SENU-338318 format. One line per field, with one value per residue (C-alpha): x, y, z; residue in three letters. Coordinates in steps of 0.001 Angstrom, whole numbers. Each point is the difference from the previous one (the first is absolute). Example, Ala and Ser with C-alpha at 12.3 -4.5 7.8 and 13.67 -1.06 7.14 Angstrom:
BEGIN
east	c(12300  1370);
north	c(-4500  3440);
up	c(7800  -660);
residuo	c(ALA  SER);
//
This chain:
BEGIN
east	c(-73774  651  -1663  2413  -1439  1034  3681  348  -979  2084  3387  -705  -209  3801  2596  1812  3536  2855  -348  1859  1730  1497  2202  1746  2083  -2054  1703  -1797  1595  1366  -2366  -2985  -2121  -1676  1093  -1925  27  -1357  -1806  -1369  -1887  457  -2510  -1751  -1856  -75  2786  -1343  2227  1220  2867  2575  2652  2431  3248  2879  3239  3081  1587  3169  -2113  -3473  -2114  -2442  -3361  -2479  -3344  455  -2080  3124  -871  -4000  -1388  -3527  -1660  597  -2399  226  -2055  1195  -1968  1891  1835  -459  2811  -558  2430  862  795  3132  -481  2034  -1598  952  827  3694  3410  1473  4035  1634  -693  -3189  -640  -3589  -1647  -3310  -1682  -2670  -1475  -2498  -3252  -58  2379  2867  194  3456  601  2005  2149  1683  2705  -1272  2753  -782  2634  2892  3171  2182  342  3778  -632  600  -542  3591  -319  3051  26  1841  -202  -1639  65  -927  723  -1749  -1382  1781  -1582  498  -805  -740  -138  -1288  1336  -1497  -3200  -1937  -913  2021  -1872  2515  -64  2127  2209  3405  2985  3296  2419  3777  1128  -3082  -2432  -3142  -2879  -3596  -1684  -3573  -1388  -2374  -1173  2026  -1641  -416  2561  -1939  1611  2445  -723  1633  -1118  1191  -414  631  2939  339  3004  2325  2489  3155  61  -1576  3356  1746  -2811  -2824  -3204  -1369  -3912  -2047  -2040  -3266  1699  1936  3067  2261  1642  2495  -1312  2839  1533  3277  379  2282  -1923  -2997  1878  1664  -2833  -362  561  3092  -1297  -2883);
north	c(148514  409  3078  2450  -1354  -2800  470  2349  -3127  -2270  2221  472  -3901  -41  -599  3267  280  450  2881  3328  647  3275  140  -3337  389  1371  1635  1238  2572  -1952  2438  -973  1863  -1676  -1128  -357  -2934  1475  -3302  773  -2739  542  -2516  -1504  -1613  535  -1075  -1394  -1189  885  1476  -1770  1812  -2368  -64  -460  -1907  -1796  -3270  -728  -2076  1292  2939  -462  1955  -186  1865  3083  3022  2302  1629  34  481  1482  -953  -3754  -799  950  408  2377  360  722  3412  971  673  -1264  1214  -2246  1652  -1421  678  -1038  -2588  1645  3580  965  -127  -3247  -806  -924  -1099  -2263  -1655  -874  -1498  1292  -3118  739  -3178  -232  -1625  -1717  -3223  869  4021  1279  37  3452  291  3104  890  2660  1151  1648  1971  2091  169  3075  1852  -1213  -3538  -2799  -3120  -1977  -2799  -2738  -3136  -3167  -3197  -3478  -2919  -3303  -3236  1867  3174  3476  2584  3652  485  3831  1133  3561  1007  4008  819  1064  -2897  -587  -65  -1587  1104  -1476  -2941  618  -2086  1348  -2161  -34  1990  2221  -2043  874  -2621  859  -3085  1795  2519  2433  -524  -2574  -343  1885  -953  1266  1618  -2465  -2892  -2569  -1664  -1657  -141  -2377  626  -1173  -2726  2100  -1408  319  1776  2433  -151  3258  2301  2444  401  3430  1385  3273  693  1664  3770  -1027  130  -3396  -1825  -2541  -2930  -1895  -156  1331  -2370  -2620  -3118  490  581  -3022  -2428  551  -3708  367  -1690  2984);
up	c(-57879  3731  1877  1918  2939  -341  -1403  3109  2265  -2160  618  4064  104  -1189  2139  1058  -1011  2081  2998  -586  3124  1893  1599  1  3284  2837  3164  3041  2538  3065  2456  -1423  -3019  -3068  -3270  -3471  -2612  -3283  -2386  -3607  -1897  -3937  -980  -1622  3351  3378  2854  3017  2656  3511  1658  3135  2033  879  1733  -1954  1235  -1655  492  -2162  -2351  695  -189  3336  32  3162  789  1622  1819  -217  -2954  -1215  -3328  -867  -1827  -169  -2433  -3582  -2695  -2545  -3546  -3250  -226  3653  2523  3369  3100  2803  3141  2188  3895  3279  1908  3130  748  1123  -1740  -638  90  -2706  -3640  -89  -3465  -1222  -3465  -1506  -1715  -2134  -477  -3284  77  -3347  -814  -2614  723  1532  3792  1329  2721  978  2175  3100  2335  3602  1655  -399  1031  -81  -3411  -135  609  -3060  -480  372  -2317  -7  -2369  -71  -2019  1178  -2229  -64  -2218  -2840  663  896  2237  638  3810  957  3722  1049  2836  -202  1333  -3089  -2723  -3389  -3360  -2569  -3734  -2552  1852  -1933  80  -285  -953  1059  -3124  -553  -2046  1374  -212  433  2570  1066  -2139  1132  3801  1511  3726  3040  2794  3493  2570  2373  -2344  -2198  -2955  -2970  -4036  -2058  -2743  -3155  -468  -1733  -2859  2384  2990  2462  2219  290  -1519  1543  32  -819  489  -139  3052  262  -81  -2941  1085  -1170  2888  514  1772  427  3314  991  3027  -902  2719  -2293  -3276  921  18  -3924  -733  -3014  -2801  -631);
residuo	c(MET  ARG  SER  LEU  PRO  THR  LEU  LEU  ALA  MET  LEU  LEU  ALA  PHE  PRO  ALA  ALA  ALA  LEU  ASP  LEU  LEU  PRO  THR  THR  LEU  GLN  LEU  PRO  ALA  GLU  GLY  GLY  GLN  GLY  GLU  LEU  TRP  LEU  TYR  ASN  PRO  GLY  PRO  GLY  ARG  TRP  GLN  GLY  ARG  VAL  GLN  ILE  LEU  ALA  TRP  GLU  GLN  ARG  ILE  ASP  ALA  GLU  VAL  LEU  ARG  PRO  THR  ASP  GLN  VAL  LEU  ALA  SER  PRO  THR  GLN  LEU  ASP  ILE  PRO  PRO  GLY  ILE  ARG  GLN  ARG  ILE  TRP  LEU  LEU  PRO  GLY  ARG  PRO  GLY  PRO  VAL  SER  GLY  GLU  GLN  ALA  TYR  ARG  ILE  VAL  LEU  GLU  PRO  ARG  GLN  ALA  GLY  LEU  PRO  ARG  TYR  SER  LEU  PRO  LEU  PHE  ARG  GLY  GLN  ALA  ALA  PRO  GLN  ALA  GLN  PRO  ARG  VAL  GLN  ALA  ARG  ILE  ASP  ALA  ASP  ALA  SER  GLN  PRO  TYR  LEU  ARG  LEU  SER  ASN  ALA  GLY  PRO  LEU  HIS  ALA  ARG  LEU  HIS  ASP  LEU  VAL  PHE  VAL  ALA  GLY  ASP  GLY  GLN  ARG  THR  LEU  LEU  LEU  PRO  GLY  LEU  ALA  GLY  TYR  LEU  LEU  ALA  GLY  ARG  GLU  ARG  ARG  TRP  VAL  LEU  PRO  ALA  PRO  PRO  ASP  SER  TYR  HIS  GLY  GLY  ARG  PHE  HIS  ALA  HIS  LEU  GLN  ASP  GLY  ARG  GLU  VAL  ASP  LEU  THR  THR  PRO  ASP  PRO  ALA  ILE  ALA  ALA  SER  ALA  PRO  SER  ARG  LEU);
//
C-alpha cells in the first residue's frame, strides 16, 4: 500500500485539467489603466506555461497575430498549483490615450504537450456610447463552396452568435450555433457556408451581437446584393 506522501506526489504529477478563465473577453479603457484576467487551475496537476499579448488583425481569409509592446502582461511565466487562482495584470505599454479601437489576443501557451492552448480577445479603446458595429453581408461563391462575406464599417468590433439563414418563406436555419466569430472594426472576413439543398438566393442572414440584439446582416445596398450569384 502506497504512503500518503507518495499518493500526493503522484497526484501532483498528473497533467493539469483545462484552466477556468474569467473574463473571456477583456476591455482596456482608451485613456490607460489596467485590466485583470483571473485563471483557476482545478487540478489535479500544476499548470505551467507563458502569457503573450499579440496584436490582432484580420484579412479576408486569415487572422493575423504579431508581437506587440502596446499592451503588457504581468506575470508572463505561470506555475499554478492545483486549486489555486492566479491573477494576470494587463497594462498599457505606453502612456496616453489611443484613438479608435485596438484589438489584441492574450495567448496562454502551456509548457506541457497535449494541454489546450488558450487565445482570448482583448480590446483597448472605447468609442462614443452610441457607437455600434455596422455589419453588412453578401454571398461569395466559387465552383464548389459558398462563403458568407461580412464587412464591419463601424468603430467597434462585432461578436457574432447564432448565425441564422432566413429563407424567403421565413424558414430559419441555424448555420453556426454559439460563437460564430469576431469581426473587427473596419475589417472584412468570410466564413464557409454549408452547401444548401437549393439556394441562399433571396434569403437573409441574422445573428446576435454581444449586447444580445438580433440584427439583420443582409445589406440593402442593391449593388452589393446583386453580387450574390443566382444559383445561391
